[in-house]
N, C-alpha and C positions, 0 to 999 in steps of 0.2 A: 526470582532473581532481582537483585538490587542493581540499578544502573547508576553510573556517575551522575551527580546532580548538574542541572543547567537551569538558568533563569528562563530559558526558552521552552522548556519541556516540563510536563507533569507526568508522574507515574500513577496510573489508576487502573483498577480492574485488571491488573497483570500486564497492562500495555503502556506504551509511551505516546503521549499526545502533546500537540503544540499547546503551550500554556494559554489558558483562558479560552480554549476551543474544544470542539469535539473531533477535530481533524487529527488523525494518527500520524506519528512520525513516519511510518512506512509509506503512507500516501504521498507525503512530500518527497521522501527519498526516492521512491520508485519513479515519480515524475522527473526528478532531477537526473536520475540514472538514464532515463529515456531521452534526455536532452532538453528538457524544459528549463527555461530561465526562472530565476526567482519571481520575476514580474509575471511570467506566464502562470506560475503556480498560484500566485495571488488571484489571477483572473479565474483560475479553476476553482479556487476556494476563497471566495470574496470575504469570508469572515476573518481571514488571516491578515495580519499586518506584515508588511514587507520585512521589517526588522526581525520578526519572529521566524519568517521563512529563512532568512540569511542565518539566523542563530541555529535553526534546526539543521541546515546544511553544514554549518561549521561543526556542530556536534557530530554529525555523521562522518565528516572528514577526519575529525580528531579521534573518533572511536570506530573507524570503518569496519574492522573485522567483527567487533561486537555487534554493531548495528546490522551487518549482513547476516550474522547468525540469528539475531532477533527476528529479522524478516523471514529467514528460511524456516525458523521454528513456527512462526505464524502460518506460513504456507503449509507446513506439515500438518498442523492442527486442523486447518481448513479442509485438507484432503481427507482427514479422518472422519469429519462430520458431514461433509457435503457429499450427497449421493450423485452419481452421474445422471445426466439427462436421460440416458438410455434406460435407466431404472425408474426414474421419477415419471417420465412421460414417453413411453416407448413409441407412441404414434407420432409425436412431434419429432423425436429422434429419427425415425424412419423417413419422414418427409424431408428433414434437413439433409440426411444422407443422400436421398434421391436428387435434391437440388445440387448438392456438391458434385455428385457423379455426373450430372448433366453438364455442369460447367467445365468439367475436366475433358469432356469429349468434344 
């Protein structure tokens, strides 16, 4: 898919990234959706410039439905390729379940 151009974003490897960085647009947007300020996002991703974070947020707000679908598609793809912990490491999964059960009681 081709996305509307922005001086704050680059499209590569099928994804959208903050220009000049390896930080994905979805990383910034999800932090913003969870209530992080642009300044807090820069603290989390120190390679980013504040202006680029504001630009990425503006892009998200201008193309909100498209960006939400982009993020949802990425999550769907991840679910296809990521195996559940219960399959990858059943012993660890069992121990975690036991810990959670003990905390509930």
